[in-house]
C-alpha positions as CSV (number, residue, x, y, z in Angstrom):
1,M,-11.6,18.3,-5.4
2,Y,-10.3,15.6,-3.0
3,D,-10.1,11.8,-3.0
4,L,-11.9,9.4,-0.6
5,W,-11.1,5.7,-0.6
6,R,-13.0,2.6,0.7
7,V,-11.5,-0.8,1.5
8,G,-13.0,-4.1,0.8
9,Y,-12.1,-7.8,0.9
10,V,-13.2,-11.2,-0.4
11,R,-12.5,-14.5,1.3
12,R,-10.5,-15.9,-1.6
13,P,-6.8,-16.4,-2.0
14,L,-4.9,-13.7,-3.9
15,T,-4.1,-16.1,-6.7
16,H,-7.8,-16.3,-7.6
17,V,-7.3,-13.1,-9.6
18,M,-5.5,-15.2,-12.2
19,G,-8.7,-17.1,-13.0
20,E,-12.1,-16.1,-14.4
21,A,-14.4,-13.6,-12.7
22,P,-12.1,-12.4,-10.0
23,L,-13.2,-10.0,-7.2
24,P,-17.0,-10.6,-7.6
25,A,-18.7,-7.4,-6.6
26,D,-21.5,-9.2,-4.7
27,G,-18.9,-11.0,-2.6
28,I,-16.9,-8.0,-1.4
29,V,-17.2,-7.1,2.3
30,W,-16.6,-3.3,2.7
31,L,-15.0,-1.7,5.8
32,P,-17.1,1.0,7.4
33,E,-17.0,4.5,6.0
34,S,-14.8,6.9,7.8
35,P,-16.8,8.9,10.4
36,R,-15.6,12.3,9.2
37,T,-15.9,13.8,5.7
38,F,-12.2,14.5,5.3
39,Q,-10.9,11.1,6.4
40,Y,-10.5,7.8,4.6
41,V,-8.8,4.4,4.9
42,A,-6.8,2.9,2.0
43,D,-3.8,0.6,1.2
44,P,-5.2,-2.6,2.8
45,F,-3.1,-5.6,3.8
46,G,-4.5,-8.4,5.8
47,I,-3.7,-11.6,7.7
48,V,-5.8,-14.3,9.3
49,R,-4.7,-15.5,12.8
50,D,-6.7,-17.8,15.1
51,G,-9.8,-17.4,12.9
52,V,-9.7,-13.6,13.0
53,L,-9.0,-11.5,9.9
54,T,-7.0,-8.4,10.7
55,I,-6.7,-5.7,8.1
56,F,-4.1,-3.0,8.3
57,V,-4.8,0.3,6.5
58,E,-3.5,3.8,6.0
59,A,-5.9,6.1,7.9
60,F,-5.6,9.5,6.4
61,D,-6.9,12.8,7.8
62,Y,-6.9,15.8,5.4
63,R,-7.0,18.2,8.4
64,V,-3.4,17.3,9.3
65,R,-2.3,15.8,6.0
66,R,-0.9,12.8,7.6
67,G,-1.7,9.1,7.8
68,D,-1.4,6.5,10.6
69,I,-1.7,2.8,10.4
70,R,-5.0,1.4,11.8
71,Y,-6.4,-2.1,12.0
72,F,-9.8,-3.6,11.7
73,Q,-10.7,-7.2,12.8
74,Y,-13.4,-9.5,11.5
75,D,-14.6,-12.8,12.7
76,S,-15.3,-15.8,10.4
77,Q,-18.8,-14.4,9.8
78,D,-17.4,-11.1,8.6
79,R,-18.6,-9.2,11.6
80,L,-16.4,-6.3,12.8
81,I,-15.1,-7.2,16.2
82,G,-12.3,-4.8,16.8
83,E,-10.4,-1.8,15.6
84,G,-7.7,0.5,16.7
85,V,-4.3,2.2,16.1
86,A,-1.5,-0.1,15.0
87,L,1.4,2.3,14.4
88,Q,1.9,6.1,14.6
89,E,4.9,8.2,13.9
90,P,5.5,12.0,13.7
91,W,5.6,11.6,9.9
92,H,3.1,10.2,7.4
93,L,2.6,6.5,7.2
94,S,0.8,4.4,4.6
95,Y,1.0,1.1,2.6
96,P,1.4,-1.3,5.6
97,T,2.6,-4.3,3.7
98,L,3.0,-7.4,5.9
99,I,6.0,-9.9,5.7
100,E,6.4,-13.2,7.5
101,D,10.0,-14.5,7.9
102,G,11.6,-16.8,10.3
103,G,8.5,-17.3,12.4
104,E,8.1,-13.5,12.9
105,L,5.7,-11.0,11.5
106,F,7.0,-7.7,10.1
107,M,5.4,-4.6,8.6
108,L,7.1,-2.4,6.0
109,P,5.0,0.8,5.8
110,E,5.8,3.7,3.6
111,G,7.3,6.6,5.6
112,Y,9.3,8.4,3.0
113,K,9.1,11.7,4.7
114,N,11.4,10.2,7.3
115,G,14.0,9.9,4.6
116,E,14.5,6.1,4.9
117,L,12.8,2.8,4.7
118,T,12.2,1.2,8.1
119,L,11.2,-2.4,8.8
120,Y,9.0,-2.9,11.9
121,R,8.8,-6.1,13.9
122,C,5.5,-7.1,15.6
123,K,6.0,-7.0,19.3
124,R,2.3,-7.6,20.2
125,F,-0.3,-8.4,17.6
126,P,-1.9,-6.3,16.3
127,D,-1.2,-3.0,18.0
128,Q,2.5,-2.9,19.0
129,W,5.3,-2.7,16.4
130,E,8.9,-1.7,17.0
131,P,11.6,-0.6,14.5
132,A,13.7,-3.7,13.6
133,C,16.2,-2.2,11.1
134,T,16.6,0.3,8.2
135,L,16.4,-1.5,4.9
136,L,17.2,1.5,2.6
137,D,18.8,4.8,3.5
138,Q,16.6,6.5,0.9
139,P,12.9,7.4,1.0
140,A,11.4,4.4,-0.8
141,I,7.7,4.6,-1.7
142,D,5.2,1.7,-1.6
143,A,8.0,-0.8,-1.1
144,T,6.8,-4.4,-1.9
145,V,8.9,-7.4,-1.1
146,V,8.7,-11.1,-2.2
147,R,11.0,-14.1,-1.8
148,H,11.8,-15.9,-5.0
149,D,14.5,-18.2,-6.2
150,G,16.5,-18.0,-3.0
151,R,16.5,-14.2,-2.8
152,W,14.4,-11.3,-1.5
153,W,13.3,-8.8,-4.1
154,M,12.0,-5.3,-3.4
155,F,9.9,-3.2,-5.8
156,H,9.5,0.4,-5.0
157,A,9.2,4.0,-6.2
158,L,11.2,7.1,-5.3
159,P,10.1,10.7,-4.7
160,G,11.2,13.5,-7.0
161,A,10.2,16.2,-9.4
162,D,7.5,15.8,-12.1
163,D,5.7,13.0,-10.2
164,R,8.7,10.7,-10.3
165,A,7.0,8.4,-7.7
166,M,4.3,7.6,-10.3
167,R,6.5,7.0,-13.3
168,E,9.5,4.9,-12.3
169,L,9.8,1.3,-11.0
170,H,12.9,0.5,-9.0
171,V,14.1,-2.9,-7.8
172,A,16.6,-4.0,-5.1
173,W,17.6,-7.5,-3.9
174,A,19.0,-9.1,-0.8
175,D,19.9,-12.6,0.5
176,S,18.1,-11.9,3.8
177,L,15.1,-9.7,4.6
178,T,17.2,-7.4,6.9
179,G,19.7,-6.9,4.1
180,P,22.0,-5.5,3.0
181,W,19.9,-4.5,0.0
182,T,21.6,-3.9,-3.4
183,P,20.0,-1.7,-6.1
184,H,19.2,-3.4,-9.4
185,A,21.8,-2.6,-12.0
186,A,19.2,-1.4,-14.5
187,N,17.2,1.0,-12.2
188,P,14.7,2.3,-13.0
189,V,13.8,-1.0,-14.6
190,R,10.5,0.4,-16.0
191,E,9.2,3.9,-16.8
192,G,5.9,5.6,-17.5
193,F,2.8,6.6,-15.6
194,R,0.8,3.6,-16.9
195,D,2.4,0.7,-15.0
196,T,5.3,1.4,-12.6
197,R,4.3,2.3,-9.1
198,P,3.7,-0.8,-6.9
199,G,0.1,-1.3,-5.8
200,G,-0.1,-4.3,-3.5
201,T,1.2,-7.8,-2.8
202,A,3.7,-9.4,-5.1
203,F,3.1,-13.2,-5.4
204,V,4.5,-16.2,-7.3
205,Y,2.2,-17.9,-9.8
206,D,3.2,-20.6,-12.2
207,G,6.8,-20.0,-11.2
208,A,6.9,-16.3,-12.0
209,V,6.6,-13.2,-9.7
210,H,3.5,-11.2,-10.3
211,L,3.4,-7.6,-9.3
212,P,0.4,-5.3,-9.0
213,V,1.1,-1.8,-10.2
214,Q,-0.9,1.4,-10.3
215,D,-2.0,3.1,-13.5
216,C,-1.6,6.8,-12.9
217,E,-1.7,8.0,-16.5
218,T,-5.1,9.8,-16.3
219,T,-5.5,10.1,-12.5
220,Y,-3.7,8.9,-9.4
221,G,-4.5,5.2,-8.8
222,A,-7.0,4.9,-11.7
223,R,-6.7,1.1,-11.9
224,V,-4.4,-1.8,-11.1
225,R,-2.4,-3.6,-13.7
226,L,-0.8,-6.9,-12.9
227,L,2.7,-7.5,-14.3
228,R,4.2,-10.9,-14.8
229,I,7.9,-10.6,-14.4
230,D,9.5,-12.9,-17.0
231,E,13.2,-12.1,-16.2
232,L,14.4,-11.1,-12.7
233,T,18.1,-11.2,-11.9
234,P,20.4,-8.6,-10.3
235,E,21.3,-7.3,-13.8
236,R,18.2,-8.0,-15.9
237,F,14.4,-7.3,-15.7
238,S,11.6,-7.8,-18.1
239,A,7.8,-7.9,-17.5
240,Q,4.5,-7.7,-19.3
241,E,0.9,-7.0,-18.3
242,V,-1.3,-10.1,-17.8
243,R,-4.4,-8.7,-16.0
244,R,-6.2,-5.4,-15.4
245,F,-8.5,-4.5,-12.6
246,E,-11.0,-1.6,-13.0
247,P,-12.9,0.2,-10.2
248,E,-16.3,0.3,-12.0
249,G,-19.0,-1.9,-10.7
250,R,-17.4,-2.6,-7.3
251,L,-19.1,0.0,-5.1
252,T,-21.6,2.6,-6.0
253,G,-20.0,6.1,-6.1
254,Y,-16.5,4.8,-6.0
255,D,-15.6,4.3,-9.6
256,H,-12.8,6.8,-10.0
257,G,-9.9,4.6,-9.0
258,L,-8.6,1.3,-7.7
259,H,-4.9,1.3,-6.5
260,T,-4.3,-1.6,-4.2
261,L,-4.6,-5.4,-4.8
262,S,-3.2,-7.4,-1.9
263,G,-3.7,-10.6,0.0
264,D,-2.5,-14.0,0.8
265,A,-3.7,-17.6,0.8
266,N,-6.9,-16.7,2.7
267,V,-8.1,-13.2,1.6
268,T,-7.9,-10.7,-1.3
269,L,-8.2,-7.0,-0.6
270,I,-8.7,-3.9,-2.7
271,D,-9.5,-0.2,-2.3
272,V,-11.6,2.0,-4.5
273,K,-11.8,5.8,-5.0
274,S,-14.4,8.5,-5.1
275,I,-13.6,12.1,-6.1
276,N,-15.5,14.7,-4.1
277,Q,-16.2,18.3,-3.7
278,S,-17.1,20.3,-0.5
279,S,-17.5,23.9,0.4
280,A,-15.4,23.2,3.5
281,E,-12.4,22.0,1.5
282,G,-10.9,25.5,1.2
283,L,-11.2,26.1,4.9
284,I,-9.6,22.7,5.7
285,K,-6.6,23.6,3.5
286,A,-6.3,27.1,4.9
287,R,-6.3,25.8,8.5
288,Y,-3.6,23.2,7.6
289,K,-1.4,25.9,6.1
290,L,-1.8,28.1,9.1
291,R,-0.8,25.2,11.5
292,R,2.3,24.6,9.4
293,L,3.3,28.3,9.4
294,F,2.6,28.5,13.2
295,G,4.7,25.4,13.8
296,R,7.6,26.8,11.8
297,A,7.4,30.1,13.7
298,V,7.5,28.3,17.1
299,R,10.5,26.2,16.0
300,K,12.4,29.2,14.9
301,A,11.7,31.1,18.1
302,A,12.9,28.1,20.1
């Protein structure tokens, strides 16, 4: 069994999800299916510049068990006009959240296997990004930042035993985007598989920060729950669920999960999951393990 994801968007501001009938199925534009059976794109984040919508995604390949960051570009008529690689590293990359600060555009992708959280600055849009600084010297997962009440706030998960990344919410704060970042005094501020791992863009609505989180209680990324954070200080945190977004009815065959809700003032993006089986799955896994063993042998010999 293996997961495949599809990415879609609607031309509505992210805050529209607070109203009635959000994310209308007949209004979603879907990115193309991946060309190979064992590849997918997920974790969408988008931005509109000069009339062009650019969507950054995790592009994952089961054959190498690693993701890169790719981009897809659409014109005002929702026609695909460009795509390519935005960012590659020797380690897995995903969750390419976008941040604008001081007239610059930044990307904060997950790269936890590198052992730290790196902020990238856009050198040339959309396909050249350079490391700007390290925000955390620990492997934060799905880091999501928002500016509120004069501070920057970061919500993230941490890797660990017993699926720690899916059952703990951690918070950090800073006076500037580049830090230094201070861990919240009450970390982890929230626990449980139901509503802790970040799942998209944090936004302010009616004066309160709202944070999409993944529900991983029954399966990874089953649905997105939206938390309204009622108390947020360096010492205190409290939140409650105010919305829930299910995968059913979005795209035929992809009703097993929805784990990203992101966007800005121009667009809202989601991804949905299909669970698949293939007779080639075992061979793909075996080849991957052999490549890893061969690589280790070569490194030891060197």
